[in-house]
DRENSE-588197 format. One record per residue (C-alpha): residue number from 1; y, z, x. Coordinates in pm, 1 decimal, m for minus. Layout:
+-----+----------+----------+----------+
|   i |       yy |       zz |       xx |
+-----+----------+----------+----------+
| NUM |        Y |        Z |        X |
...
+-----+----------+----------+----------+
***
This chain:
+-----+----------+----------+----------+
|   i |       yy |       zz |       xx |
+-----+----------+----------+----------+
|   1 |    792.6 |    987.9 |  m1484.2 |
|   2 |    881.0 |    859.4 |  m1856.6 |
|   3 |    891.1 |    492.2 |  m1912.1 |
|   4 |   1118.7 |    367.9 |  m2207.8 |
|   5 |   1157.7 |    m19.6 |  m2264.1 |
|   6 |   1280.4 |   m197.6 |  m2580.5 |
|   7 |   1351.2 |   m549.3 |  m2637.9 |
|   8 |   1738.3 |   m591.5 |  m2634.6 |
|   9 |   1971.9 |   m472.1 |  m2384.8 |
|  10 |   2225.3 |   m359.6 |  m2628.7 |
|  11 |   1945.8 |   m139.3 |  m2818.8 |
|  12 |   1826.1 |    m13.5 |  m2491.9 |
|  13 |   2147.7 |     96.9 |  m2389.4 |
|  14 |   2220.7 |    285.7 |  m2689.6 |
|  15 |   1920.8 |    464.5 |  m2704.0 |
|  16 |   1930.9 |    543.5 |  m2330.9 |
|  17 |   2279.6 |    682.0 |  m2384.1 |
|  18 |   2161.7 |    866.8 |  m2689.1 |
|  19 |   1869.9 |   1036.5 |  m2473.8 |
|  20 |   2117.2 |   1100.5 |  m2164.5 |
|  21 |   2331.2 |   1299.1 |  m2401.3 |
|  22 |   2067.1 |   1487.3 |  m2580.7 |
|  23 |   1841.1 |   1556.8 |  m2271.8 |
|  24 |   2040.7 |   1542.1 |  m1958.9 |
|  25 |   1822.0 |   1770.3 |  m1756.2 |
|  26 |   1551.2 |   1527.6 |  m1796.7 |
|  27 |   1759.0 |   1235.8 |  m1737.4 |
|  28 |   1619.8 |   1141.8 |  m1382.0 |
|  29 |   1256.1 |   1142.4 |  m1486.8 |
|  30 |   1343.2 |    859.7 |  m1746.4 |
|  31 |   1266.3 |    485.7 |  m1626.4 |
|  32 |   1445.7 |    231.3 |  m1829.6 |
|  33 |   1327.0 |   m135.8 |  m1830.0 |
|  34 |   1531.4 |   m389.7 |  m2011.8 |
|  35 |   1261.5 |   m682.3 |  m2003.0 |
|  36 |    924.5 |   m535.0 |  m2144.9 |
|  37 |    825.7 |   m372.8 |  m2468.3 |
|  38 |    683.9 |    m26.6 |  m2367.2 |
|  39 |    744.4 |    329.3 |  m2496.0 |
|  40 |    544.2 |    593.6 |  m2287.0 |
|  41 |    615.6 |    978.5 |  m2290.4 |
|  42 |    512.7 |   1317.9 |  m2427.2 |
|  43 |    693.9 |   1604.5 |  m2597.8 |
|  44 |    612.0 |   1971.7 |  m2670.6 |
|  45 |    712.7 |   2162.4 |  m2967.2 |
|  46 |    688.0 |   2562.5 |  m2994.3 |
|  47 |    703.2 |   2768.5 |  m3306.7 |
|  48 |    517.0 |   2884.4 |  m3605.9 |
|  49 |    465.8 |   2679.2 |  m3935.6 |
|  50 |    445.6 |   2884.9 |  m4260.7 |
|  51 |    214.8 |   2703.0 |  m4516.4 |
|  52 |    424.7 |   2822.2 |  m4802.2 |
|  53 |    756.0 |   2680.5 |  m4662.9 |
|  54 |    583.7 |   2335.1 |  m4581.1 |
|  55 |    432.2 |   2337.3 |  m4935.0 |
|  56 |    775.4 |   2397.0 |  m5084.1 |
|  57 |    952.1 |   2133.6 |  m4883.8 |
|  58 |    642.8 |   1880.4 |  m4964.9 |
|  59 |    695.3 |   1976.2 |  m5334.4 |
|  60 |   1059.2 |   1915.4 |  m5329.8 |
|  61 |   1011.9 |   1595.0 |  m5148.4 |
|  62 |    760.8 |   1483.8 |  m5390.4 |
|  63 |    967.0 |   1569.5 |  m5718.4 |
|  64 |   1274.1 |   1422.7 |  m5579.1 |
|  65 |   1446.4 |   1138.2 |  m5789.2 |
|  66 |   1365.3 |    862.9 |  m5533.4 |
|  67 |    992.7 |    964.1 |  m5480.2 |
|  68 |    956.1 |   1003.3 |  m5850.5 |
|  69 |   1090.9 |    647.8 |  m5903.9 |
|  70 |    870.3 |    504.1 |  m5613.8 |
|  71 |    571.4 |    678.4 |  m5742.8 |
|  72 |    609.1 |    574.4 |  m6103.3 |
|  73 |    683.7 |    215.3 |  m6003.1 |
|  74 |    342.5 |    227.1 |  m5784.0 |
|  75 |    138.3 |    370.9 |  m6088.8 |
|  76 |    281.4 |     91.3 |  m6284.8 |
|  77 |    182.3 |   m174.7 |  m6030.4 |
|  78 |   m162.5 |    m36.6 |  m5993.6 |
|  79 |   m200.2 |    m35.8 |  m6367.1 |
|  80 |    m70.9 |   m368.5 |  m6406.1 |
|  81 |   m289.4 |   m514.4 |  m6123.2 |
|  82 |   m601.0 |   m318.0 |  m6253.5 |
|  83 |   m568.8 |   m486.9 |  m6593.2 |
|  84 |   m548.1 |   m823.8 |  m6430.5 |
|  85 |   m855.1 |   m774.2 |  m6241.7 |
|  86 |  m1061.8 |   m658.5 |  m6554.4 |
|  87 |   m904.3 |   m974.6 |  m6763.3 |
|  88 |  m1013.2 |  m1187.9 |  m6443.5 |
|  89 |  m1360.9 |  m1047.4 |  m6436.4 |
|  90 |  m1375.4 |  m1088.1 |  m6828.6 |
|  91 |  m1251.3 |  m1456.6 |  m6791.4 |
|  92 |  m1514.3 |  m1515.6 |  m6501.9 |
|  93 |  m1802.1 |  m1361.9 |  m6727.3 |
|  94 |  m1729.0 |  m1589.0 |  m7011.8 |
|  95 |  m1690.3 |  m1908.2 |  m6792.6 |
|  96 |  m2036.1 |  m1814.9 |  m6634.1 |
|  97 |  m2201.6 |  m1783.8 |  m6988.6 |
|  98 |  m2055.4 |  m2099.9 |  m7122.3 |
|  99 |  m2148.2 |  m2314.4 |  m6777.5 |
+-----+----------+----------+----------+
***
């Protein structure tokens, strides 16, 4: 028996109707609770994964425009925070010497 619970009756109803339309043969084994927040269950996936295809899609994902922007901004933030930390250490060292 799979138990599926989300807060909010509207959201739970939408997800339940989606599950029933996608997975009708297992609909009677799903227990829906509109009061508590719980999500339990299991799933099985069969197939083969070819490493080259996985690497290809991973590379395409990383070089896509949104990811390039995100990685660039992350690098800039990291660089600025690193510079700020170095300046803070330098300032603390100077204050320690003068005190």
